C-alpha positions as a LaTeX table, in Angstrom:
\begin{tabular}{lrrr}
\hline
Residue & $x$ (\AA) & $y$ (\AA) & $z$ (\AA) \\
\hline
Met1 & 147.50 & 242.44 & 199.64 \\
Lys2 & 151.42 & 243.05 & 200.64 \\
Leu3 & 150.39 & 240.79 & 204.06 \\
Ile4 & 149.00 & 237.91 & 201.84 \\
Ala5 & 151.84 & 238.36 & 199.24 \\
Ala6 & 153.96 & 237.95 & 202.20 \\
Leu7 & 152.35 & 235.42 & 203.99 \\
Phe8 & 152.44 & 233.17 & 200.64 \\
Ser9 & 155.92 & 233.68 & 199.85 \\
Ala10 & 156.64 & 232.37 & 203.61 \\
Leu11 & 154.66 & 229.51 & 203.23 \\
Leu12 & 156.32 & 228.76 & 200.10 \\
Leu13 & 159.72 & 229.07 & 201.04 \\
Met14 & 159.16 & 226.63 & 204.25 \\
Ala15 & 157.60 & 223.95 & 201.68 \\
Cys16 & 160.62 & 224.19 & 199.72 \\
Thr17 & 163.05 & 224.06 & 202.69 \\
Ala18 & 160.95 & 220.93 & 204.11 \\
Gly19 & 160.88 & 219.15 & 200.58 \\
Asn20 & 164.78 & 219.50 & 200.19 \\
Ala21 & 165.38 & 218.15 & 204.55 \\
Ser22 & 167.25 & 214.96 & 204.16 \\
Lys23 & 166.36 & 212.02 & 206.33 \\
Tyr24 & 169.86 & 211.41 & 206.19 \\
Ser25 & 172.45 & 213.33 & 207.84 \\
Lys26 & 175.72 & 211.23 & 206.74 \\
Ile27 & 176.20 & 208.18 & 204.45 \\
Glu28 & 179.58 & 206.81 & 205.16 \\
Tyr29 & 181.00 & 203.82 & 202.71 \\
Glu30 & 184.12 & 201.90 & 203.38 \\
Ala31 & 185.27 & 199.51 & 200.67 \\
Gly32 & 188.17 & 196.92 & 202.22 \\
Ala33 & 190.58 & 194.95 & 200.90 \\
Cys34 & 190.87 & 191.67 & 199.28 \\
Phe35 & 194.25 & 189.38 & 198.38 \\
Gly36 & 194.46 & 191.32 & 195.15 \\
Phe37 & 193.61 & 194.80 & 193.85 \\
Cys38 & 190.45 & 195.80 & 195.33 \\
Pro39 & 189.91 & 199.46 & 195.80 \\
Ile40 & 190.72 & 200.58 & 199.40 \\
Tyr41 & 188.87 & 203.74 & 200.48 \\
Lys42 & 186.57 & 205.44 & 202.82 \\
Met43 & 183.80 & 207.65 & 201.44 \\
Thr44 & 181.70 & 210.25 & 203.25 \\
Val45 & 178.51 & 211.99 & 201.39 \\
Asn46 & 176.68 & 214.97 & 203.36 \\
Pro47 & 173.28 & 216.13 & 202.78 \\
Asp48 & 174.76 & 219.12 & 201.04 \\
Arg49 & 175.90 & 216.60 & 198.57 \\
Thr50 & 179.78 & 217.26 & 199.26 \\
Ala51 & 181.70 & 214.21 & 199.61 \\
Val52 & 185.03 & 213.06 & 200.68 \\
Ile53 & 187.31 & 209.98 & 199.88 \\
Asp54 & 190.08 & 209.08 & 201.95 \\
Ala55 & 191.78 & 206.99 & 199.29 \\
Glu56 & 194.26 & 204.33 & 200.59 \\
Arg57 & 194.77 & 201.84 & 197.17 \\
Phe58 & 193.50 & 201.17 & 193.96 \\
Thr59 & 190.55 & 203.75 & 194.42 \\
Phe60 & 191.62 & 206.21 & 191.37 \\
Thr61 & 194.22 & 203.53 & 189.94 \\
Glu62 & 194.53 & 200.37 & 188.88 \\
Gly63 & 196.63 & 198.01 & 190.72 \\
Arg64 & 199.03 & 195.96 & 188.33 \\
Ser65 & 202.28 & 194.96 & 190.61 \\
Lys66 & 202.37 & 194.03 & 194.57 \\
Asp67 & 204.80 & 196.68 & 194.85 \\
Glu68 & 202.03 & 199.04 & 194.77 \\
Phe69 & 201.39 & 197.96 & 198.16 \\
Ser70 & 204.17 & 199.48 & 199.89 \\
Gly71 & 203.82 & 203.10 & 198.19 \\
Pro72 & 202.25 & 206.11 & 199.67 \\
Lys73 & 198.48 & 206.01 & 200.03 \\
Glu74 & 196.49 & 207.74 & 197.16 \\
Gly75 & 195.17 & 210.62 & 199.50 \\
Ile76 & 192.27 & 212.99 & 200.05 \\
Phe77 & 189.73 & 213.88 & 197.65 \\
Thr78 & 186.86 & 215.91 & 197.73 \\
Ala79 & 183.86 & 216.52 & 195.19 \\
Thr80 & 180.15 & 217.49 & 195.21 \\
Ile81 & 177.83 & 214.68 & 194.06 \\
Thr82 & 175.62 & 215.92 & 190.87 \\
Pro83 & 172.12 & 216.38 & 192.02 \\
Thr84 & 170.79 & 213.67 & 189.88 \\
Asp85 & 173.34 & 211.32 & 190.99 \\
Tyr86 & 172.47 & 212.25 & 195.26 \\
Gln87 & 168.80 & 212.00 & 194.05 \\
Lys88 & 169.42 & 208.51 & 192.79 \\
Met89 & 171.47 & 207.66 & 195.94 \\
Ile90 & 169.08 & 208.67 & 198.41 \\
Ser91 & 166.25 & 207.05 & 196.35 \\
Met92 & 168.17 & 203.92 & 196.43 \\
Leu93 & 168.54 & 204.06 & 200.24 \\
Asp94 & 164.60 & 204.91 & 200.94 \\
Asp95 & 164.19 & 201.87 & 198.95 \\
Leu96 & 166.38 & 199.64 & 200.83 \\
Asp97 & 164.73 & 200.31 & 204.01 \\
Val98 & 167.81 & 200.55 & 205.74 \\
Lys99 & 166.88 & 200.34 & 209.37 \\
Thr100 & 165.20 & 196.77 & 208.75 \\
Leu101 & 168.41 & 195.32 & 207.04 \\
Lys102 & 170.91 & 193.19 & 209.18 \\
Thr103 & 173.83 & 194.34 & 210.49 \\
Tyr104 & 176.02 & 191.46 & 209.01 \\
Tyr105 & 175.95 & 189.80 & 205.61 \\
Gly106 & 178.21 & 187.13 & 204.34 \\
Asn107 & 180.48 & 184.13 & 204.85 \\
Lys108 & 183.36 & 183.94 & 206.43 \\
Asn109 & 184.30 & 180.21 & 205.34 \\
Val110 & 185.06 & 181.89 & 202.02 \\
Thr111 & 188.36 & 183.89 & 201.65 \\
Asp112 & 189.83 & 186.34 & 199.75 \\
Leu113 & 186.42 & 188.69 & 199.38 \\
Pro114 & 186.56 & 192.44 & 200.06 \\
Thr115 & 184.45 & 193.89 & 203.15 \\
Ser116 & 181.88 & 196.84 & 202.79 \\
Lys117 & 180.99 & 198.79 & 205.47 \\
Leu118 & 178.17 & 201.18 & 205.26 \\
Arg119 & 177.14 & 203.62 & 208.10 \\
Ile120 & 174.15 & 205.52 & 207.99 \\
Thr121 & 173.23 & 208.21 & 210.29 \\
Phe122 & 169.80 & 209.72 & 210.12 \\
Ala123 & 168.77 & 212.97 & 210.81 \\
Asp124 & 167.55 & 212.06 & 214.00 \\
Gly125 & 170.74 & 210.92 & 215.27 \\
Ser126 & 170.63 & 207.34 & 215.11 \\
Thr127 & 172.64 & 205.18 & 213.06 \\
Lys128 & 172.53 & 201.91 & 210.79 \\
Glu129 & 175.73 & 200.05 & 210.50 \\
Ile130 & 175.79 & 197.28 & 208.01 \\
Glu131 & 179.15 & 195.09 & 207.60 \\
Asp132 & 179.10 & 192.55 & 204.37 \\
Tyr133 & 181.65 & 190.16 & 203.76 \\
Gly134 & 181.60 & 189.83 & 200.00 \\
Lys135 & 179.16 & 192.67 & 199.16 \\
His136 & 176.16 & 190.30 & 198.50 \\
Gly137 & 174.08 & 191.25 & 201.04 \\
Thr138 & 170.54 & 191.52 & 199.23 \\
Glu139 & 169.74 & 192.35 & 195.52 \\
Lys140 & 169.36 & 196.00 & 196.30 \\
Leu141 & 172.01 & 196.35 & 198.85 \\
Gln142 & 174.37 & 194.94 & 195.74 \\
Met143 & 173.07 & 197.50 & 193.61 \\
Phe144 & 173.50 & 200.18 & 196.45 \\
Tyr145 & 177.45 & 199.00 & 196.32 \\
Glu146 & 177.93 & 198.97 & 192.69 \\
Phe147 & 176.08 & 202.84 & 192.61 \\
Val148 & 178.44 & 204.35 & 195.13 \\
Glu149 & 181.53 & 202.79 & 193.98 \\
Gly150 & 180.75 & 204.11 & 190.97 \\
Leu151 & 180.81 & 207.63 & 191.79 \\
Arg152 & 184.64 & 207.12 & 191.84 \\
Lys153 & 184.54 & 207.35 & 188.49 \\
Thr154 & 181.49 & 209.66 & 187.88 \\
Gln155 & 182.25 & 212.62 & 189.89 \\
Thr156 & 184.73 & 215.39 & 189.63 \\
Trp157 & 187.32 & 214.53 & 192.58 \\
Thr158 & 189.77 & 216.96 & 193.31 \\
Lys159 & 193.06 & 215.67 & 195.31 \\
Val160 & 193.13 & 218.18 & 198.80 \\
Asp161 & 195.81 & 216.20 & 200.57 \\
\hline
\end{tabular}
């Protein structure tokens, strides 16, 4: 009976571990500059839900003056993404079918648009990079950008540098 209980426990533990394994080993998002006060930062999210933002300008502050461009960068911040938001982000990535997306979206004939860069590292070590001038790649990609950019305001970020 103890053997059966131990075997059952081991199987249950393996099933839980396999269910939590992410197919993404790193999610990196970069928001680039425009001619105005667009947020400029790089965000990395790991499968353990830890996240880092390297905030250059207007990431956690609102720009109001051109003088702010010459000030020091905002800094490096960390957070642990809430389980609900992390699962939503993973679901959105799954729904995007990232590997089938183009590597570039945008129209370089238009000026003053921010560029986003999305780099997904998969658990198998492969990567997919998407550059999007204007952040209008596909409808689902736009929704993903909006969600990730919203994490700046919906998570608890702690400045570390």
